[in-house]
N, C-alpha and C positions, 0 to 999 in steps of 0.2 A: 597295786601301785605300779608294777611293771607295765601293765596294760595301759594305764593312764600316762605313763612316762614315755610314750612313743617308742617302746622297745629298748630304752636306755637302761643300763644297770641301775638298780635302785639308789646306790650311793651317788650317782651322777645326775639324778633327776632334779632339775631346777624347779623350785616351788611355783614359780610363775607359769611354767609350762604345764605343770600338774593341774593348777587351778584353771587355766584356759582349756585344757583338754577335758577336764571334768565338766565345765560349763558348756562346752561345745558338743559333747557326746549326747546325742538325742536318744531318748527312750521312745518307744512307740507311744502313740496317742492313748492307746488302751492302757498301757502301764502307767502313764502319767495320770490318767483318770482314776485308776485303782489306788495309786499313791495318795491322791487327793481325798478319796473316800476313806481310806485307812486312817489318815491323819484327822479327818473330821470326826470319825468314830472315836479315835484316841482322845481328841480334845473333849468330846462330850462325856466320855466315861472317866477321864483322868483329871480334868480341870474344872468341871462345872458341878455345882455352882461355885462361882468365884469366891475366894475367901481371903482377900487382902494381899495375895502374892501375885498379882496380875502380871507384872513385868517379868518376874522369874518364871511363871507358868508359860508365858508367850515365848520366852527365850528357850525353855526346854522343849516346847513344841517345835520351834524352828530347828533346834538341834536334832530332834528326832527326824524331821524331814531331811535335813542335810545328811545325816548319817545313813538313813535308808536310801536316799538317792545316791550317795557315794558308793554304797555296796552294790546297788542295782547297776549303776554306770560302770563300775569297775568290772563286774561280772559280764556285762554286755560287751565291753571293750576286750576283755580277755577271751571271750568266746567268739568274738567278731561276728556277732549276729544278735538279733533281738531275742529276748528271753521268752520262753514258753510260760504259759500261765502256771504250770506246776513248779517251775523254777522260782517264779516271783513269790508264790505262796509259801514255798519252803524257806526262802530268804526272810520274808516278813515274819513268819512263825519263829524262826531262830532269833531274829532281832528282838522281838517282843518277849520271848522266853528269857533272853539274856537281861533285858531291861527290867523285867518283873522280878526275877530271882536275884538280881544284883542291883539293889535299889540305888547304889551310888554310881551306876554306870553313866547315866545321862549327866548328873552333876560333875562327874570326873571329866567327861568330854567337854563340858562347859568350861571347867577350870583349865583344860588344855588350850581351848580357844583363847581364854583370857590371858594365859601366860604367854601366848604367841602374839598378843597385842590385838587380837580380833575381838574388840569389845563394842564396836559401833555397828549399827545395822548396815551401813554402807560397805563395811568389810564383808559382811555375810552375803550381800547382794552380788559380789563378785563371783560367788560360787553357784549362784542360781542360773538356770538356763536362760538364754536370750528370749 
């Protein structure tokens, strides 16, 4: 959070600044490709065949993308350099280990988004890279 807040103390970080910094922090093209492949694999193994909860499944997949990207961007900003493959692999492993062993992790994150009023796709688009 501090890395995304442009060095400001966490209590003073403006949410708009945080969102803009998050969206503007570029990951390497290679890491973006890895993230896309990871999520495609996650979608195929976790959500197919579709079983009537398509909207909820898509929302959870988007949440997984945003959370993974948040951690990757935050770590990139904190270290002030692009991440090495080993660092990306460890982060993704820890993320999926958490979401597998704590089945309410993604739904809880979704609830947090909804409580903050981020319920429409256009809200989420503000967090995605340009």
